[in-house]
C-alpha positions as CSV (number, residue, x, y, z in Angstrom):
1,M,-25.9,72.6,-83.7
2,P,-27.4,69.7,-85.7
3,G,-30.0,70.9,-88.3
4,T,-33.3,70.4,-87.1
5,E,-33.8,67.2,-89.8
6,L,-31.7,65.9,-88.8
7,L,-32.5,65.5,-85.1
8,V,-35.4,64.5,-86.1
9,A,-34.1,61.5,-88.2
10,F,-31.5,60.4,-85.2
11,F,-33.9,60.7,-82.6
12,V,-37.0,58.2,-84.9
13,A,-33.9,55.9,-86.1
14,G,-33.4,55.9,-82.1
15,L,-37.1,54.8,-81.5
16,V,-37.2,52.3,-84.2
17,F,-34.3,50.2,-83.0
18,A,-34.8,51.2,-79.6
19,V,-38.8,48.9,-79.7
20,M,-37.5,46.2,-82.5
21,P,-38.2,42.6,-80.6
22,G,-34.2,41.2,-80.8
23,P,-32.5,37.5,-82.2
24,G,-33.8,35.9,-78.3
25,V,-37.8,37.2,-78.1
26,I,-38.3,36.2,-81.5
27,Y,-37.2,33.2,-80.9
28,T,-39.1,33.0,-77.8
29,I,-42.0,33.5,-80.0
30,A,-41.4,31.1,-82.6
31,R,-41.4,29.0,-80.4
32,T,-44.3,29.5,-78.4
33,L,-46.4,29.6,-82.2
34,S,-44.7,26.3,-82.9
35,G,-45.2,24.5,-79.7
36,G,-47.4,25.9,-77.6
37,K,-47.0,27.9,-74.0
38,R,-45.0,25.6,-72.6
39,V,-42.6,25.0,-75.2
40,G,-42.4,28.6,-75.2
41,G,-41.5,29.2,-71.9
42,V,-38.0,27.4,-71.9
43,P,-36.3,29.6,-73.3
44,R,-37.8,32.1,-71.2
45,L,-36.8,30.8,-67.9
46,S,-33.3,29.8,-69.8
47,G,-32.6,32.6,-70.5
48,S,-33.8,34.7,-66.4
49,A,-31.0,31.8,-65.2
50,H,-28.8,33.2,-67.5
51,I,-29.0,36.8,-66.3
52,G,-29.2,36.2,-63.0
53,G,-26.6,34.5,-62.8
54,A,-24.7,36.9,-64.5
55,T,-26.1,39.0,-61.7
56,F,-25.1,37.4,-59.0
57,A,-22.0,36.1,-60.3
């Protein structure tokens, strides 16, 4: 069994990766900040349409 230090490091690294935003989130935030809510909503809606299409395909 791995030592306590290794397990703590593993869980901390896993937590960092779990809460880190992905490129899609960063893109949506950047578009919203540069152009407002309407411009930032377009990537969000297109992503939702893609996920919905993939779910029901």
